[in-house]
Biopython code that builds the backbone (N, CA, C, O; Angstrom):
import numpy as np
from Bio.PDB.StructureBuilder import StructureBuilder

atoms = [
    (1, "MET", "N", (5.314, -8.080, 17.669)),
    (1, "MET", "CA", (5.243, -6.928, 16.935)),
    (1, "MET", "C", (4.173, -7.026, 15.764)),
    (1, "MET", "O", (4.247, -8.063, 15.105)),
    (2, "PRO", "N", (3.323, -6.239, 15.448)),
    (2, "PRO", "CA", (2.433, -6.373, 14.469)),
    (2, "PRO", "C", (3.026, -6.150, 12.976)),
    (2, "PRO", "O", (3.419, -5.022, 12.678)),
    (3, "GLU", "N", (3.089, -7.091, 12.133)),
    (3, "GLU", "CA", (3.502, -6.854, 10.891)),
    (3, "GLU", "C", (2.432, -6.136, 9.840)),
    (3, "GLU", "O", (1.212, -6.033, 9.968)),
    (4, "VAL", "N", (3.214, -5.712, 8.850)),
    (4, "VAL", "CA", (2.215, -4.829, 7.692)),
    (4, "VAL", "C", (2.642, -5.305, 6.460)),
    (4, "VAL", "O", (3.835, -5.358, 6.160)),
    (5, "ILE", "N", (1.713, -5.666, 5.707)),
    (5, "ILE", "CA", (1.955, -5.734, 4.302)),
    (5, "ILE", "C", (1.257, -4.671, 3.503)),
    (5, "ILE", "O", (0.051, -4.431, 3.544)),
    (6, "PHE", "N", (2.313, -3.962, 2.649)),
    (6, "PHE", "CA", (1.656, -3.075, 1.638)),
    (6, "PHE", "C", (1.836, -3.521, 0.177)),
    (6, "PHE", "O", (2.721, -4.248, -0.275)),
    (7, "THR", "N", (0.840, -2.950, -0.451)),
    (7, "THR", "CA", (1.203, -3.305, -1.922)),
    (7, "THR", "C", (1.233, -1.891, -2.861)),
    (7, "THR", "O", (0.485, -0.915, -2.793)),
    (8, "VAL", "N", (2.093, -2.086, -3.537)),
    (8, "VAL", "CA", (2.430, -0.956, -4.400)),
    (8, "VAL", "C", (2.477, -1.251, -5.884)),
    (8, "VAL", "O", (2.749, -2.384, -6.280)),
    (9, "GLU", "N", (2.202, -0.194, -6.761)),
    (9, "GLU", "CA", (2.216, -0.296, -8.180)),
    (9, "GLU", "C", (3.257, 0.669, -8.665)),
    (9, "GLU", "O", (3.312, 1.876, -8.432)),
    (10, "LEU", "N", (4.049, -0.043, -9.358)),
    (10, "LEU", "CA", (5.396, 0.388, -9.826)),
    (10, "LEU", "C", (5.065, 1.231, -11.005)),
    (10, "LEU", "O", (3.989, 1.026, -11.566)),
    (11, "PRO", "N", (5.931, 2.232, -11.485)),
    (11, "PRO", "CA", (6.056, 3.017, -12.732)),
    (11, "PRO", "C", (5.490, 1.987, -13.909)),
    (11, "PRO", "O", (4.531, 2.350, -14.590)),
    (12, "ASP", "N", (6.119, 0.676, -14.131)),
    (12, "ASP", "CA", (5.866, -0.148, -15.147)),
    (12, "ASP", "C", (4.387, -0.816, -15.321)),
    (12, "ASP", "O", (3.975, -1.466, -16.282)),
    (13, "GLY", "N", (3.657, -0.446, -14.031)),
    (13, "GLY", "CA", (2.208, -1.141, -14.052)),
    (13, "GLY", "C", (2.345, -2.338, -12.925)),
    (13, "GLY", "O", (1.410, -2.741, -12.232)),
    (14, "SER", "N", (3.764, -2.846, -12.883)),
    (14, "SER", "CA", (3.590, -4.236, -11.921)),
    (14, "SER", "C", (3.186, -3.782, -10.645)),
    (14, "SER", "O", (3.264, -2.599, -10.316)),
    (15, "LYS", "N", (2.673, -4.854, -9.776)),
    (15, "LYS", "CA", (2.426, -4.734, -8.456)),
    (15, "LYS", "C", (3.379, -5.549, -7.473)),
    (15, "LYS", "O", (3.782, -6.670, -7.782)),
    (16, "ARG", "N", (3.662, -5.036, -6.478)),
    (16, "ARG", "CA", (4.397, -5.881, -5.591)),
    (16, "ARG", "C", (4.168, -5.607, -4.010)),
    (16, "ARG", "O", (4.216, -4.465, -3.551)),
    (17, "GLU", "N", (3.948, -6.607, -3.317)),
    (17, "GLU", "CA", (3.690, -6.710, -1.911)),
    (17, "GLU", "C", (5.134, -6.482, -1.178)),
    (17, "GLU", "O", (6.203, -6.998, -1.505)),
    (18, "CYS", "N", (4.895, -5.604, -0.136)),
    (18, "CYS", "CA", (6.070, -5.310, 0.638)),
    (18, "CYS", "C", (5.636, -5.551, 2.135)),
    (18, "CYS", "O", (4.459, -5.583, 2.494)),
    (19, "TYR", "N", (6.733, -5.718, 2.974)),
    (19, "TYR", "CA", (6.742, -6.148, 4.432)),
    (19, "TYR", "C", (7.175, -5.231, 5.141)),
    (19, "TYR", "O", (8.211, -4.613, 4.898)),
    (20, "SER", "N", (6.465, -5.046, 6.058)),
    (20, "SER", "CA", (7.404, -4.223, 7.296)),
    (20, "SER", "C", (7.136, -4.974, 8.791)),
    (20, "SER", "O", (6.106, -5.624, 8.967)),
    (21, "PRO", "N", (7.862, -4.868, 9.543)),
    (21, "PRO", "CA", (7.710, -5.830, 10.851)),
    (21, "PRO", "C", (7.176, -4.811, 11.962)),
    (21, "PRO", "O", (7.236, -5.124, 13.152)),
    (22, "SER", "N", (6.709, -3.716, 11.590)),
    (22, "SER", "CA", (6.262, -2.843, 12.592)),
    (22, "SER", "C", (5.039, -1.966, 11.892)),
    (22, "SER", "O", (4.931, -1.941, 10.666)),
    (23, "THR", "N", (4.397, -1.464, 12.502)),
    (23, "THR", "CA", (3.067, -0.363, 12.177)),
    (23, "THR", "C", (3.794, 0.709, 11.685)),
    (23, "THR", "O", (3.447, 1.251, 10.635)),
    (24, "VAL", "N", (4.833, 1.110, 12.361)),
    (24, "VAL", "CA", (5.660, 2.293, 11.932)),
    (24, "VAL", "C", (5.517, 2.871, 10.390)),
    (24, "VAL", "O", (5.512, 4.078, 10.148)),
    (25, "VAL", "N", (5.410, 1.926, 9.462)),
    (25, "VAL", "CA", (5.255, 2.018, 7.815)),
    (25, "VAL", "C", (3.913, 3.029, 7.923)),
    (25, "VAL", "O", (3.787, 3.848, 7.013)),
    (26, "PHE", "N", (3.181, 3.015, 8.701)),
    (26, "PHE", "CA", (1.775, 3.873, 8.702)),
    (26, "PHE", "C", (2.181, 5.406, 8.754)),
    (26, "PHE", "O", (1.367, 6.296, 8.510)),
    (27, "ASN", "N", (3.414, 5.627, 9.068)),
    (27, "ASN", "CA", (3.851, 7.001, 9.300)),
    (27, "ASN", "C", (4.564, 7.473, 7.997)),
    (27, "ASN", "O", (4.988, 8.625, 7.901)),
    (28, "TYR", "N", (4.678, 6.614, 7.059)),
    (28, "TYR", "CA", (5.388, 6.722, 5.948)),
    (28, "TYR", "C", (4.419, 6.596, 4.653)),
    (28, "TYR", "O", (4.690, 7.191, 3.610)),
    (29, "PHE", "N", (3.425, 5.889, 4.773)),
    (29, "PHE", "CA", (2.601, 5.560, 3.686)),
    (29, "PHE", "C", (1.206, 5.622, 3.902)),
    (29, "PHE", "O", (0.832, 5.218, 5.003)),
    (30, "HIS", "N", (0.371, 6.022, 3.136)),
    (30, "HIS", "CA", (-1.192, 5.614, 3.134)),
    (30, "HIS", "C", (-1.590, 5.264, 1.926)),
    (30, "HIS", "O", (-0.852, 5.431, 0.955)),
    (31, "LYS", "N", (-2.691, 4.783, 1.830)),
    (31, "LYS", "CA", (-3.509, 3.951, 0.651)),
    (31, "LYS", "C", (-3.676, 5.239, -0.080)),
    (31, "LYS", "O", (-3.913, 6.332, 0.434)),
    (32, "GLY", "N", (-3.519, 4.967, -1.370)),
    (32, "GLY", "CA", (-3.646, 6.007, -2.486)),
    (32, "GLY", "C", (-2.685, 7.056, -2.521)),
    (32, "GLY", "O", (-2.952, 8.012, -3.249)),
    (33, "ASP", "N", (-1.609, 7.067, -1.874)),
    (33, "ASP", "CA", (-0.444, 7.769, -1.927)),
    (33, "ASP", "C", (0.201, 7.853, -3.258)),
    (33, "ASP", "O", (0.331, 6.750, -3.790)),
    (34, "GLU", "N", (0.545, 8.644, -3.791)),
    (34, "GLU", "CA", (1.515, 8.646, -5.104)),
    (34, "GLU", "C", (2.619, 9.529, -4.909)),
    (34, "GLU", "O", (2.477, 10.698, -4.552)),
    (35, "MET", "N", (3.923, 8.884, -5.182)),
    (35, "MET", "CA", (5.034, 9.409, -5.274)),
    (35, "MET", "C", (6.252, 9.263, -6.215)),
    (35, "MET", "O", (6.146, 8.262, -6.924)),
    (36, "SER", "N", (7.237, 9.889, -6.396)),
    (36, "SER", "CA", (8.238, 9.484, -7.326)),
    (36, "SER", "C", (8.658, 8.377, -6.811)),
    (36, "SER", "O", (8.268, 7.978, -5.714)),
    (37, "LEU", "N", (9.648, 7.648, -7.673)),
    (37, "LEU", "CA", (10.133, 6.254, -7.396)),
    (37, "LEU", "C", (11.398, 6.862, -6.429)),
    (37, "LEU", "O", (11.767, 6.069, -5.563)),
    (38, "THR", "N", (11.927, 7.836, -6.458)),
    (38, "THR", "CA", (13.116, 8.099, -5.698)),
    (38, "THR", "C", (12.429, 8.532, -4.187)),
    (38, "THR", "O", (13.003, 8.207, -3.148)),
    (39, "GLU", "N", (11.383, 9.155, -4.174)),
    (39, "GLU", "CA", (10.929, 9.427, -2.783)),
    (39, "GLU", "C", (10.397, 8.066, -2.219)),
    (39, "GLU", "O", (10.527, 7.992, -0.997)),
    (40, "PHE", "N", (9.815, 6.942, -2.829)),
    (40, "PHE", "CA", (9.328, 5.885, -2.380)),
    (40, "PHE", "C", (10.450, 5.094, -1.961)),
    (40, "PHE", "O", (10.171, 4.324, -1.043)),
    (41, "VAL", "N", (11.541, 5.061, -2.332)),
    (41, "VAL", "CA", (12.903, 4.105, -2.137)),
    (41, "VAL", "C", (13.301, 4.821, -0.763)),
    (41, "VAL", "O", (13.608, 4.186, 0.245)),
    (42, "SER", "N", (13.265, 6.068, -0.831)),
    (42, "SER", "CA", (13.812, 6.943, 0.417)),
    (42, "SER", "C", (12.932, 6.809, 1.477)),
    (42, "SER", "O", (13.531, 6.486, 2.502)),
    (43, "ARG", "N", (11.684, 6.940, 1.625)),
    (43, "ARG", "CA", (10.565, 6.606, 2.546)),
    (43, "ARG", "C", (10.570, 5.118, 3.184)),
    (43, "ARG", "O", (10.362, 4.824, 4.361)),
    (44, "SER", "N", (10.856, 4.275, 2.121)),
    (44, "SER", "CA", (10.992, 2.918, 2.444)),
    (44, "SER", "C", (11.989, 2.475, 3.167)),
    (44, "SER", "O", (11.902, 1.560, 3.986)),
    (45, "ARG", "N", (13.264, 3.282, 2.819)),
    (45, "ARG", "CA", (14.553, 3.161, 3.838)),
    (45, "ARG", "C", (14.426, 3.575, 5.076)),
    (45, "ARG", "O", (14.919, 2.869, 5.956)),
    (46, "ARG", "N", (13.774, 4.744, 5.421)),
    (46, "ARG", "CA", (13.463, 5.357, 6.568)),
    (46, "ARG", "C", (12.486, 4.462, 7.481)),
    (46, "ARG", "O", (12.706, 4.162, 8.654)),
    (47, "ALA", "N", (11.293, 4.069, 6.671)),
    (47, "ALA", "CA", (10.427, 3.348, 7.537)),
    (47, "ALA", "C", (10.806, 2.041, 8.018)),
    (47, "ALA", "O", (10.422, 1.555, 9.082)),
    (48, "LEU", "N", (11.819, 1.328, 6.926)),
    (48, "LEU", "CA", (12.215, -0.020, 7.256)),
    (48, "LEU", "C", (13.412, -0.056, 8.333)),
    (48, "LEU", "O", (13.612, -0.996, 9.103)),
    (49, "THR", "N", (14.104, 1.017, 8.266)),
    (49, "THR", "CA", (15.128, 1.160, 9.262)),
    (49, "THR", "C", (14.512, 1.428, 10.575)),
    (49, "THR", "O", (14.898, 0.902, 11.619)),
    (50, "GLU", "N", (13.567, 2.243, 10.485)),
    (50, "GLU", "CA", (12.936, 2.531, 12.005)),
    (50, "GLU", "C", (12.259, 1.321, 12.660)),
    (50, "GLU", "O", (12.302, 1.058, 13.862)),
    (51, "ALA", "N", (11.573, 0.560, 11.623)),
    (51, "ALA", "CA", (11.079, -0.647, 11.981)),
    (51, "ALA", "C", (11.890, -1.537, 12.618)),
    (51, "ALA", "O", (11.596, -2.045, 13.700)),
    (52, "SER", "N", (13.076, -1.799, 11.906)),
    (52, "SER", "CA", (14.196, -2.725, 12.357)),
    (52, "SER", "C", (14.758, -2.126, 13.769)),
    (52, "SER", "O", (15.130, -2.941, 14.613)),
    (53, "GLU", "N", (14.814, -1.102, 13.977)),
    (53, "GLU", "CA", (15.364, -0.519, 15.328)),
    (53, "GLU", "C", (14.268, -0.549, 16.169)),
    (53, "GLU", "O", (14.579, -0.637, 17.356)),
    (54, "ARG", "N", (13.048, -0.501, 15.927)),
    (54, "ARG", "CA", (11.874, -0.959, 17.108)),
    (54, "ARG", "C", (12.098, -2.419, 17.398)),
    (54, "ARG", "O", (11.944, -2.710, 18.584)),
    (55, "VAL", "N", (12.400, -3.328, 16.653)),
    (55, "VAL", "CA", (12.770, -4.658, 16.853)),
    (55, "VAL", "C", (13.746, -4.763, 17.637)),
    (55, "VAL", "O", (13.538, -5.362, 18.692)),
    (56, "ARG", "N", (14.976, -4.269, 17.394)),
    (56, "ARG", "CA", (16.014, -4.195, 18.092)),
    (56, "ARG", "C", (15.914, -3.841, 19.537)),
    (56, "ARG", "O", (16.427, -4.488, 20.450)),
    (57, "ALA", "N", (15.132, -2.639, 19.673)),
    (57, "ALA", "CA", (14.734, -2.051, 21.021)),
    (57, "ALA", "C", (13.982, -3.314, 21.994)),
    (57, "ALA", "O", (14.177, -3.560, 23.184)),
    (58, "ARG", "N", (13.260, -3.848, 21.226)),
    (58, "ARG", "CA", (12.370, -4.773, 21.853)),
    (58, "ARG", "C", (12.919, -6.245, 22.194)),
    (58, "ARG", "O", (12.738, -6.830, 23.261)),
    (59, "TYR", "N", (13.585, -6.702, 21.142)),
    (59, "TYR", "CA", (13.927, -7.985, 21.215)),
    (59, "TYR", "C", (15.627, -8.084, 21.377)),
    (59, "TYR", "O", (16.158, -9.143, 21.711)),
    (60, "GLY", "N", (16.340, -6.959, 21.123)),
    (60, "GLY", "CA", (17.698, -6.937, 21.275)),
    (60, "GLY", "C", (18.431, -7.326, 19.948)),
    (60, "GLY", "O", (19.638, -7.564, 19.981)),
    (61, "PHE", "N", (17.777, -7.389, 18.872)),
    (61, "PHE", "CA", (18.575, -7.583, 17.545)),
    (61, "PHE", "C", (17.728, -6.914, 16.417)),
    (61, "PHE", "O", (16.501, -6.842, 16.481)),
    (62, "ALA", "N", (18.429, -6.457, 15.436)),
    (62, "ALA", "CA", (17.725, -6.012, 14.090)),
    (62, "ALA", "C", (16.795, -7.011, 13.445)),
    (62, "ALA", "O", (16.977, -8.214, 13.628)),
    (63, "CYS", "N", (15.848, -6.579, 12.730)),
    (63, "CYS", "CA", (15.013, -7.379, 12.008)),
    (63, "CYS", "C", (15.611, -7.579, 10.519)),
    (63, "CYS", "O", (15.693, -6.744, 9.618)),
    (64, "SER", "N", (16.008, -8.949, 10.532)),
    (64, "SER", "CA", (16.617, -9.350, 9.154)),
    (64, "SER", "C", (15.686, -9.007, 8.067)),
    (64, "SER", "O", (16.054, -8.523, 6.997)),
    (65, "SER", "N", (14.452, -9.278, 8.382)),
    (65, "SER", "CA", (13.271, -9.289, 7.350)),
    (65, "SER", "C", (13.091, -7.986, 6.681)),
    (65, "SER", "O", (12.840, -7.851, 5.484)),
    (66, "ALA", "N", (13.244, -6.988, 7.586)),
    (66, "ALA", "CA", (13.251, -5.429, 7.129)),
    (66, "ALA", "C", (14.277, -5.261, 6.204)),
    (66, "ALA", "O", (14.058, -4.770, 5.096)),
    (67, "ALA", "N", (15.619, -5.707, 6.643)),
    (67, "ALA", "CA", (16.784, -5.324, 5.806)),
    (67, "ALA", "C", (16.475, -6.220, 4.360)),
    (67, "ALA", "O", (16.714, -5.622, 3.311)),
    (68, "ASP", "N", (16.074, -7.305, 4.292)),
    (68, "ASP", "CA", (15.765, -7.838, 3.109)),
    (68, "ASP", "C", (14.597, -7.282, 2.242)),
    (68, "ASP", "O", (14.547, -7.332, 1.013)),
    (69, "GLN", "N", (13.643, -6.733, 3.095)),
    (69, "GLN", "CA", (12.581, -6.276, 2.109)),
    (69, "GLN", "C", (13.323, -5.029, 1.602)),
    (69, "GLN", "O", (12.835, -4.698, 0.521)),
    (70, "LEU", "N", (14.192, -4.319, 1.934)),
    (70, "LEU", "CA", (14.703, -2.941, 1.657)),
    (70, "LEU", "C", (15.580, -3.281, 0.506)),
    (70, "LEU", "O", (15.519, -2.604, -0.520)),
    (71, "GLU", "N", (16.448, -4.360, 0.625)),
    (71, "GLU", "CA", (17.197, -4.732, -0.487)),
    (71, "GLU", "C", (16.334, -5.128, -1.729)),
    (71, "GLU", "O", (16.778, -4.822, -2.836)),
    (72, "GLN", "N", (15.089, -5.809, -1.637)),
    (72, "GLN", "CA", (14.337, -6.104, -2.569)),
    (72, "GLN", "C", (13.715, -4.858, -3.099)),
    (72, "GLN", "O", (13.672, -4.759, -4.325)),
    (73, "ILE", "N", (13.269, -3.977, -2.442)),
    (73, "ILE", "CA", (12.892, -2.881, -3.004)),
    (73, "ILE", "C", (13.807, -2.103, -3.921)),
    (73, "ILE", "O", (13.581, -1.870, -5.109)),
    (74, "GLU", "N", (14.936, -1.703, -3.182)),
    (74, "GLU", "CA", (15.969, -1.083, -3.973)),
    (74, "GLU", "C", (16.451, -1.844, -5.339)),
    (74, "GLU", "O", (16.888, -1.261, -6.331)),
    (75, "ARG", "N", (16.285, -3.269, -5.197)),
    (75, "ARG", "CA", (16.615, -4.077, -6.490)),
    (75, "ARG", "C", (15.461, -3.788, -7.538)),
    (75, "ARG", "O", (15.703, -3.406, -8.683)),
    (76, "PHE", "N", (14.251, -3.993, -7.070)),
    (76, "PHE", "CA", (13.086, -3.727, -8.292)),
    (76, "PHE", "C", (13.175, -2.197, -8.632)),
    (76, "PHE", "O", (13.012, -1.977, -9.832)),
    (77, "ALA", "N", (13.370, -1.216, -7.944)),
    (77, "ALA", "CA", (13.298, -0.073, -8.226)),
    (77, "ALA", "C", (14.516, 0.374, -9.374)),
    (77, "ALA", "O", (14.401, 1.328, -10.144)),
    (78, "ARG", "N", (15.493, -0.382, -9.311)),
    (78, "ARG", "CA", (16.609, -0.161, -10.219)),
    (78, "ARG", "C", (16.128, -0.605, -11.587)),
    (78, "ARG", "O", (16.809, -0.357, -12.582)),
    (79, "THR", "N", (15.027, -1.225, -11.662)),
    (79, "THR", "CA", (14.672, -1.823, -13.022)),
    (79, "THR", "C", (13.417, -0.825, -13.467)),
    (79, "THR", "O", (12.733, -1.109, -14.450)),
    (80, "GLN", "N", (13.231, 0.064, -12.874)),
    (80, "GLN", "CA", (11.964, 1.059, -12.979)),
    (80, "GLN", "C", (12.586, 2.295, -13.754)),
    (80, "GLN", "O", (13.789, 2.543, -13.671)),
    (81, "PRO", "N", (11.701, 3.071, -14.524)),
    (81, "PRO", "CA", (11.842, 4.302, -15.287)),
    (81, "PRO", "C", (11.928, 5.330, -13.860)),
    (81, "PRO", "O", (11.054, 5.495, -13.010)),
    (82, "GLU", "N", (13.321, 5.949, -13.939)),
    (82, "GLU", "CA", (13.560, 6.733, -12.699)),
    (82, "GLU", "C", (12.503, 7.942, -12.435)),
    (82, "GLU", "O", (12.273, 8.299, -11.279)),
    (83, "GLU", "N", (11.954, 8.473, -13.398)),
    (83, "GLU", "CA", (11.184, 9.533, -13.598)),
    (83, "GLU", "C", (9.600, 9.083, -13.149)),
    (83, "GLU", "O", (8.688, 9.909, -13.111)),
    (84, "GLY", "N", (9.402, 7.511, -12.787)),
    (84, "GLY", "CA", (7.971, 7.090, -12.979)),
    (84, "GLY", "C", (7.618, 7.291, -11.424)),
    (84, "GLY", "O", (8.453, 7.612, -10.578)),
    (85, "THR", "N", (6.304, 7.062, -11.182)),
    (85, "THR", "CA", (5.553, 7.317, -10.124)),
    (85, "THR", "C", (4.964, 5.953, -9.609)),
    (85, "THR", "O", (4.398, 5.094, -10.285)),
    (86, "VAL", "N", (5.244, 5.947, -8.153)),
    (86, "VAL", "CA", (4.668, 4.690, -7.269)),
    (86, "VAL", "C", (3.406, 5.252, -6.624)),
    (86, "VAL", "O", (3.280, 6.408, -6.218)),
    (87, "ARG", "N", (2.450, 4.250, -6.582)),
    (87, "ARG", "CA", (1.301, 4.222, -5.896)),
    (87, "ARG", "C", (1.200, 3.378, -5.022)),
    (87, "ARG", "O", (1.537, 2.223, -5.282)),
    (88, "ILE", "N", (0.675, 3.744, -3.660)),
    (88, "ILE", "CA", (0.454, 2.582, -2.427)),
    (88, "ILE", "C", (-1.165, 2.492, -2.946)),
    (88, "ILE", "O", (-2.010, 3.377, -3.083)),
    (89, "LEU", "N", (-1.212, 1.066, -3.168)),
    (89, "LEU", "CA", (-2.504, 0.505, -3.430)),
    (89, "LEU", "C", (-3.294, -0.061, -2.323)),
    (89, "LEU", "O", (-4.519, -0.169, -2.361)),
    (90, "SER", "N", (-2.454, -0.464, -1.212)),
    (90, "SER", "CA", (-3.082, -0.963, 0.051)),
    (90, "SER", "C", (-2.189, -1.057, 1.017)),
    (90, "SER", "O", (-1.026, -1.374, 0.767)),
    (91, "ILE", "N", (-2.669, -0.762, 2.396)),
    (91, "ILE", "CA", (-1.578, -0.899, 3.496)),
    (91, "ILE", "C", (-2.420, -1.149, 4.714)),
    (91, "ILE", "O", (-1.887, -1.313, 5.811)),
]
sb = StructureBuilder()
sb.init_structure("model")
sb.init_model(0)
sb.init_chain("A")
sb.init_seg("    ")
for serial, (resi, resn, name, xyz) in enumerate(atoms, 1):
    if name == "N":
        sb.init_residue(resn, " ", resi, " ")
    sb.init_atom(name, np.array(xyz, "f"), 0.0, 1.0, " ", f" {name:<3s}", serial, name[0])
structure = sb.get_structure()
């Protein structure tokens, strides 16, 4: 499956690269999108869960890298101002 790397700018101005094992992430994010931190985490959860399920359907097991990425997103989101905005810089 084609993997996708997308880069986000967090509310504090820092940048993070994120990984998806599937192009399904294109259904959730587009370059230039801006959204609340809460919305970013929610979309990430849906996108990475769907991506992992696509891997399961094809290979018979879930994608641990998608689960790891979601955990990282949730972890760094907890360090950000809750009312902040996330911007998709590249995808």
